[in-house]
SETORDO-28837 format. One record per residue (C-alpha): residue in three letters; residue number from 1; y, z, x. Coordinates in pm, whole numbers, padded with zeros to 5 digits. Example, Ala and Ser with C-alpha at 12.3 -4.5 7.8 and 13.67 -1.06 7.14 Angstrom:
<nodes>
<"ALA", 1, <-00450, 00780, 01230>>
<"SER", 2, <-00106, 00714, 01367>>
</nodes>
This chain:
<nodes>
<"UNK", 1, <-00586, 04037, 02117>>
<"UNK", 2, <-00891, 04185, 01921>>
<"UNK", 3, <-00972, 04135, 01557>>
<"UNK", 4, <-00852, 04489, 01452>>
<"UNK", 5, <-00506, 04414, 01614>>
<"UNK", 6, <-00493, 04074, 01450>>
<"UNK", 7, <-00577, 04205, 01112>>
<"UNK", 8, <-00316, 04484, 01147>>
<"UNK", 9, <-00053, 04224, 01237>>
<"UNK", 10, <-00136, 03999, 00944>>
<"UNK", 11, <-00127, 04307, 00710>>
<"UNK", 12, <00216, 04409, 00830>>
<"UNK", 13, <00342, 04037, 00790>>
<"UNK", 14, <00209, 04018, 00434>>
<"UNK", 15, <00362, 04373, 00357>>
<"UNK", 16, <00687, 04278, 00487>>
<"UNK", 17, <00699, 03930, 00319>>
<"UNK", 18, <00622, 04102, -00004>>
<"UNK", 19, <00907, 04354, 00043>>
<"UNK", 20, <01174, 04090, 00102>>
<"UNK", 21, <01040, 03847, -00159>>
<"UNK", 22, <00940, 03605, 00118>>
<"UNK", 23, <00628, 03437, 00251>>
<"UNK", 24, <00402, 03475, 00540>>
<"UNK", 25, <00385, 03169, 00760>>
<"UNK", 26, <00010, 03061, 00784>>
<"UNK", 27, <-00098, 03009, 01154>>
<"UNK", 28, <00217, 03197, 01280>>
<"UNK", 29, <00150, 03282, 01642>>
<"UNK", 30, <-00194, 03110, 01645>>
<"UNK", 31, <-00096, 02753, 01684>>
<"UNK", 32, <00191, 02603, 01868>>
<"UNK", 33, <00451, 02468, 01637>>
<"UNK", 34, <00437, 02748, 01391>>
<"UNK", 35, <00707, 03001, 01520>>
<"UNK", 36, <00793, 03317, 01361>>
<"UNK", 37, <00584, 03520, 01114>>
<"UNK", 38, <00771, 03540, 00780>>
<"UNK", 39, <01044, 03341, 00600>>
<"UNK", 40, <01257, 03497, 00334>>
<"UNK", 41, <01609, 03583, 00248>>
<"UNK", 42, <01703, 03259, 00413>>
<"UNK", 43, <01596, 03372, 00747>>
<"UNK", 44, <01286, 03349, 00977>>
<"UNK", 45, <01144, 03672, 01079>>
<"UNK", 46, <00929, 03791, 01367>>
<"UNK", 47, <00735, 04110, 01260>>
<"UNK", 48, <00608, 04358, 01510>>
<"UNK", 49, <00394, 04665, 01458>>
<"UNK", 50, <00296, 04943, 01691>>
<"UNK", 51, <00126, 05273, 01637>>
<"UNK", 52, <00420, 05468, 01785>>
<"UNK", 53, <00573, 05228, 02023>>
<"UNK", 54, <00912, 05226, 01857>>
<"UNK", 55, <00943, 05608, 01827>>
<"UNK", 56, <01281, 05635, 02011>>
<"UNK", 57, <01433, 05358, 01786>>
<"UNK", 58, <01315, 05541, 01475>>
<"UNK", 59, <01452, 05869, 01608>>
<"UNK", 60, <01794, 05709, 01660>>
<"UNK", 61, <01801, 05527, 01329>>
<"UNK", 62, <01672, 05808, 01123>>
<"UNK", 63, <01875, 06080, 01302>>
<"UNK", 64, <01934, 06349, 01032>>
<"UNK", 65, <02256, 06486, 01188>>
<"UNK", 66, <02426, 06154, 01222>>
<"UNK", 67, <02268, 05926, 00960>>
<"UNK", 68, <02382, 05599, 01103>>
<"UNK", 69, <02391, 05285, 00872>>
<"UNK", 70, <02272, 05078, 01173>>
<"UNK", 71, <02182, 05106, 01534>>
<"UNK", 72, <02323, 04865, 01807>>
<"UNK", 73, <02112, 04798, 02106>>
<"UNK", 74, <02218, 04618, 02432>>
<"UNK", 75, <02009, 04558, 02751>>
<"UNK", 76, <02174, 04429, 03060>>
<"UNK", 77, <02218, 04061, 03049>>
<"UNK", 78, <02063, 04042, 02702>>
<"UNK", 79, <02233, 03980, 02356>>
<"UNK", 80, <02310, 04260, 02120>>
<"UNK", 81, <02052, 04366, 01873>>
<"UNK", 82, <02113, 04557, 01538>>
<"UNK", 83, <01844, 04770, 01382>>
<"UNK", 84, <01871, 04935, 01032>>
<"UNK", 85, <01631, 05041, 00768>>
<"UNK", 86, <01507, 04769, 00534>>
<"UNK", 87, <01673, 04953, 00241>>
<"UNK", 88, <01995, 04935, 00408>>
<"UNK", 89, <01957, 04557, 00506>>
<"UNK", 90, <01855, 04471, 00144>>
<"UNK", 91, <02157, 04658, 00017>>
<"UNK", 92, <02383, 04463, 00237>>
<"UNK", 93, <02205, 04126, 00135>>
<"UNK", 94, <02247, 04220, -00229>>
<"UNK", 95, <02636, 04215, -00184>>
<"UNK", 96, <02614, 03881, -00005>>
<"UNK", 97, <02348, 03686, -00203>>
<"UNK", 98, <02314, 03651, -00573>>
<"UNK", 99, <01958, 03507, -00588>>
<"UNK", 100, <01770, 03810, -00451>>
</nodes>
């Protein structure tokens, strides 16, 4: 991985940490024993960023006709994943947690 990709990843991790009121984990991904990128909202987060690598997922989540609250994803022999906008996730967390 080159410096520009590493810098972009660090920027996205800091941005996401700020949005959820969390913190970026130093050395995440660089040194063994420092798993995940961000901690916040009582969870550990792995943050991924691609120029347009998630286009299909965005198309499904932001579908203007259907306007889903969340997207459920399942690959063969893999666990279910749930994808939603951060705004929707924070709205759900507000109802569950009083310290946000």
